[in-house]
C-alpha positions in Angstrom: 0.0 0.0 0.0 1.3 3.4 -1.1 1.6 5.9 2.0 3.1 8.7 -0.1 0.0 11.0 0.0 -0.2 10.7 3.8 3.5 11.5 4.1 3.2 14.5 1.9 0.2 15.8 3.9 2.1 15.4 7.1 5.1 17.2 5.7 2.9 20.0 4.5 1.3 20.3 7.9 4.7 20.4 9.6 5.9 23.0 7.1 2.8 25.1 7.7 3.2 24.8 11.5 6.9 25.8 11.2 6.0 28.8 9.1 3.4 29.8 11.7 5.9 29.5 14.5 8.5 31.4 12.6 6.0 34.1 11.8 5.0 34.3 15.5 8.6 34.4 16.6 9.3 37.1 14.1 6.4 39.2 15.2 7.3 38.7 18.9 10.9 39.7 18.2 9.8 42.8 16.4 7.4 43.7 19.2 10.0 43.1 21.8 12.5 45.3 19.9 10.0 48.1 19.7 9.3 47.8 23.4 13.0 47.9 24.2 13.3 51.0 22.0 10.5 52.6 23.9 12.1 51.7 27.3 15.5 53.0 26.2 13.9 56.2 25.0 12.0 56.6 28.2 15.1 56.0 30.2 17.1 58.6 28.2 14.2 61.1 28.6 14.2 60.4 32.4 18.0 60.8 32.6 17.8 64.0 30.6 15.1 65.3 33.0 17.2 64.3 36.0 20.3 66.1 34.5 18.1 69.1 33.8 16.8 69.2 37.3 20.3 68.8 38.7 21.5 71.7 36.6 18.6 73.8 37.8 19.4 73.0 41.4 23.1 73.8 40.8 22.2 77.2 39.3 19.8 78.0 42.2 22.6 77.0 44.7 25.0 79.5 43.1 22.4 82.3 43.1 21.6 81.4 46.7 25.3 81.8 47.7 25.2 85.3 46.1 22.1 86.2 48.1 23.6 85.0 51.3 26.7 87.1 50.8 24.8 90.2 49.8 22.3 89.9 52.7 25.3 89.4 55.1 27.0 92.5 53.7 23.8 94.5 54.2 23.6 93.3 57.8 20.6 90.9 57.4 20.1 87.4 58.9 20.9 84.4 56.7 20.3 81.4 59.0 17.1 80.5 57.1 18.8 80.7 53.7 21.7 78.6 55.0 19.3 75.9 56.1 17.6 75.9 52.7 21.1 75.7 51.0 21.9 72.6 53.0 18.6 70.9 52.0 19.2 71.9 48.3 22.7 70.4 48.4 21.3 67.1 49.7 18.8 67.0 46.8 21.6 67.8 44.3 23.6 64.8 45.7 20.5 62.6 45.4 20.0 63.4 41.7 23.7 63.1 41.0 24.2 59.6 42.4 20.8 58.1 41.5 20.7 56.0 38.3 17.0 55.5 38.8 14.7 57.7 40.9 11.1 57.1 41.7 8.6 59.3 39.8 7.0 60.6 43.0 10.3 61.6 44.4 11.3 63.3 41.2 8.1 65.2 41.1 8.7 66.4 44.7 12.2 67.6 43.7 10.6 69.5 40.8 8.2 71.1 43.3 11.0 72.1 45.6 12.8 73.7 42.7 9.7 75.9 42.2 9.8 76.7 45.9 13.5 77.7 45.8 12.8 80.0 42.8 10.0 81.6 44.7 12.3 82.1 47.7 14.9 83.8 45.5 12.3 86.2 44.1 11.2 87.1 47.7 14.9 87.6 48.7 15.4 89.9 45.7 12.6 92.1 47.1 14.0 91.9 50.6 17.5 92.8 49.4 16.2 95.8 47.5 14.4 97.1 50.7 17.6 96.6 52.7 19.6 98.5 50.1 17.2 101.4 50.4 17.4 101.4 54.2 21.2 101.1 54.1 21.4 104.0 51.7 19.2 106.1 54.0 21.4 105.2 57.0 24.5 105.9 55.0 23.1 109.3 54.1 22.1 110.0 57.7 25.6 108.9 58.9 27.2 111.1 56.4 25.1 114.0 57.7 26.1 113.1 61.3 29.7 112.9 60.3 29.6 116.4 58.8 28.0 117.7 62.0 30.6 115.8 64.1 33.4 117.2 62.0 32.0 120.7 62.4 31.6 120.3 66.1 35.1 118.8 66.3 36.4 121.8 64.4 34.6 124.2 66.7 35.9 122.3 69.8 39.4 122.5 68.3 39.1 126.3 67.9 37.7 126.6 71.4 40.4 124.4 72.7 43.0 126.5 70.9 41.4 129.7 72.3 41.3 128.2 75.8 44.9 127.1 75.5 45.8 130.6 74.2 43.8 132.2 77.0 45.3 129.8 79.6 48.8 130.7 78.3 48.0 134.4 78.5 46.7 134.0 82.1 49.8 131.9 83.0 52.1 134.5 81.5 50.3 137.3 83.2 50.5 135.5 86.5 54.3 135.4 86.4 55.9 137.5 89.1 57.9 140.5 88.0 60.6 142.4 89.9 61.6 146.0 90.0 64.2 148.2 91.6 66.9 145.4 91.5 69.9 146.6 93.4 73.3 144.8 93.9 75.2 146.0 97.0 78.8 145.1 98.0 79.4 144.7 101.7 83.0 145.1 102.8 84.7 143.2 105.6 84.3 146.2 107.8 80.5 146.3 107.1 80.5 149.2 104.8 77.8 148.9 102.1 78.4 150.2 98.6 75.6 150.4 96.1 77.4 151.4 92.9 77.5 149.2 89.8 81.3 149.0 89.8 83.1 147.5 92.7 86.6 146.7 93.6 87.1 143.0 94.4 88.7 143.8 97.8 85.5 145.6 98.8 83.3 142.5 98.2 83.2 140.3 101.2 79.5 139.7 100.7 77.1 140.5 97.9 73.5 141.6 98.6 70.8 141.4 96.0 67.6 143.3 96.8 64.5 143.8 94.8 60.8 144.6 95.0 58.1 142.3 93.7 55.8 144.2 91.3 52.1 144.4 91.7 50.3 141.4 90.1 46.7 140.8 90.8 46.6 137.8 88.5 49.3 135.9 90.3 48.1 133.3 92.9 49.1 134.4 96.4 50.9 132.0 98.7 54.3 130.3 98.9 56.7 130.9 96.1 60.3 129.6 95.6 62.8 132.1 94.2 66.2 131.3 92.7 69.1 133.7 92.5 71.8 133.1 89.9 75.0 135.2 89.8 77.3 134.4 86.9 80.8 135.7 85.9 81.7 136.9 82.4 82.1 133.3 81.2 78.6 132.4 82.3 79.8 130.2 85.3 77.4 130.5 88.3 78.9 131.6 91.6 78.1 128.9 94.2 78.7 127.8 97.7 77.8 124.8 99.9 74.1 125.9 99.9 73.9 126.2 96.1 72.2 123.5 93.9 70.3 122.9 90.7 66.8 123.8 89.5 64.7 123.1 86.4 64.5 125.8 83.8 63.3 125.5 80.2 63.2 121.7 80.6 66.9 121.5 81.7 68.8 121.5 84.9 70.6 124.7 85.8 72.8 125.8 88.7 71.6 128.4 91.1 73.5 130.5 93.6 70.9 130.7 96.3 67.2 129.9 96.8 64.6 131.4 99.1 60.9 130.6 99.9 58.6 133.6 100.4 54.9 134.2 101.0 53.7 136.3 98.1 50.9 138.6 99.2 51.0 141.2 96.4 51.9 144.0 98.7 55.1 145.1 96.9 57.2 143.2 99.4 61.0 143.6 99.4 63.1 140.4 99.0 66.8 140.3 99.9 69.5 137.7 99.1 72.9 137.7 100.8 75.8 135.7 99.3 79.3 135.4 100.5 81.7 134.4 97.6 84.1 131.6 98.5 86.9 133.2 96.5 88.0 136.7 95.6 86.0 137.8 92.5 88.0 138.4 89.4 87.5 141.5 87.4 84.9 141.6 84.7 81.2 141.9 84.2 78.8 139.8 86.3 75.2 138.9 85.6 72.4 138.6 88.1 69.2 136.6 87.3 66.1 135.9 89.4 63.8 133.0 88.7 60.4 131.8 89.9 58.1 129.0 88.6 60.2 128.3 85.6 60.4 131.9 84.5 63.1 134.5 84.7 61.4 137.4 86.5 64.3 139.9 86.7 67.9 140.5 85.8 70.7 143.1 86.2 74.5 143.4 86.0 77.4 144.8 87.9 81.1 145.1 87.3 84.2 144.1 89.4 87.5 146.0 88.9 
């Protein structure tokens, strides 16, 4: 019995089945390929969105730094902005390291970006107000500085006037002498009152003068210094002599005496006994009180 027709039919059925399977697999492969393309495109789009969100946060972060610096310079408080900056940096880090981020989380970050942008706009308004206030304060401070400088100038003038007046009063209060007389007392007690003396007639020198009227001078104890110098400028001294301060420097004096000044035209007398015979020449007599020379005269020794 010939089985050829049955075999041919079976082969045909097998071929048809294989063609169907191949067609199905081809369609499945095509569909899968298209789905993969869609998934890749979706991933690329998501990645681009994440990168875009990161760039936006990074830009806001830089602007936020500028606002913090500006507000600090204007004297405002920046603690709140610094807290926002820390939160923003955490979100930047999350976007940077995340290969895949949940849609809900991504939407929350986008919402935060809008909040940050709104905060920056508010801070722009706040900064502008602070600038206006600072400019007003600066203008007021400038006005106060001008007033201060003016007052300082007036005080300087007044201080100078007071110093000048004080100096005038001080100068006016200096004692003055009049009727200065140098007498030579000989060993026998004879007193000569000329201006030229022989050395042998000078066993003692007497310097007498009257204190002039001075109502400005303060009454009370005064220390007077007598200075007698030879032609070379060397002071005559003895064991009671010493130094006093004059014009900021120490100077030798011949004698000193304390008096009670009462502005009555009192007479003051100094007596000095030279330790050696005076040489011939011109001698200078100077009287000092309270760092001022208040009188002077000369005499000669032959």
